[in-house]
N, C-alpha and C positions, 0 to 999 in steps of 0.2 A: 065277530071275531074281536080279539081284546088285543089287536096290536099296539105296541109301544104305550100299554096304560100298566104302568107297576103299582105293585102291592096287591094284597089279598083281600078279596070283598067279605070273606069269612060268615057270607049268608046273612048279611046286617045290612040296614041303611046307612048312608053316609054319617048321620048325624048320631047314630048309635055306636057305630064303629070309632069315631072321634073320640067321643065320650067315654067309652069301654078303654081306649088306651090311655086317656087322661089320668082315669081312676088306677090304671094298671101301674103307670108311670110312678103314681103317687105312692100307691104300696111297694113297690119294688124298691122306690128309694128309702123308704120310711122301715122296712123289714129287711132291705139288701140281699133277699132272695126270694122267689116266689115259685110256686109250682103251677104252671099251667100247660095248656097243649103245645105241641111243635110249632105250629103255623103262627097261634099269638105269641109266644118266643120270639120266634124269627122276626115278626113284625115289631116287637117291641124293643129289641136291642138296638136300631139305631136311631130310636126317639130317647131312649135312654142315655146312649153316649152323646147325643146332642146335649141333653140337659147337664150332663157331667163337664163337656167340653164349656159351657155356658158357666158351670161353677168354678172352672179354671180361670176363666177372663177375671170375676169378680168384681167387675164394675157395676155401676149402679144400672146401666143399662141392661147387662147381662142379666141382673137381679130381678128387674122388671120382666124381662121375657120369659125366664122360668117361671115366675110367678103367674103369669097369663096362660100358664100352660098346666103347672103344678096345683092341685086343688086345696094343699094346706101348706100355712105359712110356717108350722113348724118344720114341715119336710124342707121346705126351701132353705130355711135356717140350716138344718142337718147337712144339705147339699152343699152349702157354701162354707160351712164350718168345718165339716169333719171328713166328707166324703170327696171333694174336690182337692183338698191338700194332700190326701193319699196318693193322688194319681199326678202330682205336680210335675214329675219327671217324664211320665208315660205320654207316648205320642197318640195313643189310641188303644183299643180292645181293652175296654174296661171291664167288659162283661163275659161270661161263660155261660153254653148251654149245654147241659148235660141230660142227654135221653134216660127217661127211667122205664120205658115199656109200654105198656098196653093198660088204659084204664078200663076195668072191669065192666061199669055201668054202660058203656057205648062204643066200647074198644077204638076209643079215639088215643094216639099214640101223645103220651105225657113227658113234658122236660121239665126240669129246675132250671131257671134262668137266675145266674148270682154275678155279684160282683166277685171280680178276680183281687185276692188277698194278698198273694207274694209280692215282695219288690222287685222291682225291675233291675235285673243284673246287666251290666254292660258287657258287651261281648269283649272277650280276652282275645286278641290275636295268638295266632296257633304258631308262633316262632319257636324253633327247636332250640333249646340253650345249647352251648357248645358241648362235644361229647367229654372233652377233658372235664370239665367243671361237674358234669353229672355223675362221671366214674369216682371221683374226688369225693363227692357228696355221699354216694352210695357206700363207698369204702368206709368213710368216716363213721356213718351211722351204723352201718352192720358191726364195726370192729367194737364201738364202746358197749354195747349189751353182751357180746362175747366176752370182752375181759372181765366184766362185772359178774357174769356168771360164773365165769372160771375162779374167780377171787372167794365167790360164795362157796363153791365145791371144795376148794381149799380150806376154808375155813370150818366146813363142816366135816371134814375128814381129819383134820387136826384134832377137833373137837372128840371124834369118835374113838381115835387112836388114843387120846389122853383118858379118856372114860374106860378103854380097856385095859390099860395100863396100870389103873388105879386098882381095879379087881383083882 
């Protein structure tokens, strides 16, 4: 029994699994999205988020830690210069996993893991505005277009009357 043993073994030896995830993190940060099986994507997520967190720290020690795991120097540079600054205000959750379906060859469930792109919006408190102010705003905004439409109708009708009187 595997009590208190975290992580999926994925049918590989330990050294193979570690090498596979190092390569996957490198590819993921290079391309910012990869297609893989659900189980691999779920195991890749915490590793990738740790690398982005190291990128947010940005000091020499973090660069060396990331370089010891990520296989490509260009990818480490990209992590620290472009990817990490995007998530400066974000407290976590840099990746998303989207399930794609079943792979036809071996019926494995396939997902895409990608970096979250939208900017983090701070939550706005849901305080209601005073009733008197909202009613005044509604009346003001609804009255302006109505007055403009009435003036246009009057001008058009005056032109039509003028044209008929000329004939």
